[in-house]
C-alpha positions in Angstrom: -0.1 -0.2 0.0 1.5 3.6 -1.1 0.6 6.5 1.3 1.0 10.4 -0.2 0.5 13.5 2.0 -0.4 16.8 0.5 2.0 18.5 3.5 5.1 16.8 2.0 4.4 16.7 -1.8 6.5 14.3 -4.1 6.7 11.8 -1.2 5.5 8.1 -0.7 5.2 5.8 2.0 5.3 2.2 1.5 4.1 -0.2 4.1 7.4 -0.9 6.1 8.5 -4.4 7.7 8.6 -3.1 11.5 10.4 -0.8 13.8 13.9 0.5 12.6 13.8 3.2 15.4 13.9 2.7 18.8 14.5 4.6 22.0 16.2 3.4 25.1 14.1 5.0 28.0 17.2 4.2 30.4 19.4 6.5 28.4 17.2 9.0 27.3 17.6 12.4 29.2 14.4 14.0 27.9 16.5 16.8 26.4 14.1 16.7 23.4 16.5 16.9 20.5 14.8 14.3 18.8 11.4 16.0 18.9 12.8 19.5 17.5 14.6 17.7 14.7 12.1 15.5 13.4 10.3 17.2 10.2 7.9 14.3 10.2 6.7 14.8 14.1 7.5 11.5 15.0 8.4 11.7 18.8 7.0 13.6 21.7 8.3 13.8 25.6 6.3 12.4 27.9 6.9 11.7 31.6 10.5 13.5 30.8 11.5 10.8 28.3 11.1 10.6 24.5 8.5 8.5 22.9 7.9 7.4 19.5 4.4 8.6 18.7 4.4 7.2 15.4 6.3 6.0 12.1 4.1 6.5 9.9 5.5 9.6 8.3 9.2 9.0 9.1 11.2 9.9 6.3 14.2 7.8 7.5 16.7 10.4 7.6 18.4 9.6 10.7 18.5 12.7 12.5 17.1 12.0 15.1 19.6 9.3 15.8 22.7 11.6 14.8 21.4 14.2 17.2 20.8 12.1 20.5 24.0 13.0 22.4 23.0 10.2 25.2 23.1 7.3 22.7 19.2 6.6 23.3 18.0 6.5 19.8 19.0 3.1 17.5 18.8 3.5 14.3 18.6 1.6 11.2 17.3 1.3 7.8 14.1 -0.7 7.4 14.8 -4.4 5.8 13.6 -4.4 2.0 14.0 -0.7 1.1 10.5 -0.3 2.4 9.2 2.9 3.8 10.0 6.4 2.6 10.3 7.1 -1.4 10.8 10.6 -3.0 10.7 11.2 -6.5 13.7 13.7 -6.2 16.3 10.7 -5.1 
């Protein structure tokens, strides 16, 4: 199944193969850097810890993993190349 969004023209999301981003609650400091950097709004801070609210609009950029100074975010590319696709490369 392919999903599109008027908010992100030229981008499609195809059904993925499972979670490819995880947050280790023990390592999370609640700094909210992942929330601020995520263009798709996939994160929130609840009870002073980052939580994944939804990966439906994730663009698989890895920015959340890159900015996490506490090493709480683990990121791996979705298996099979499914997930986010853009017509611009």
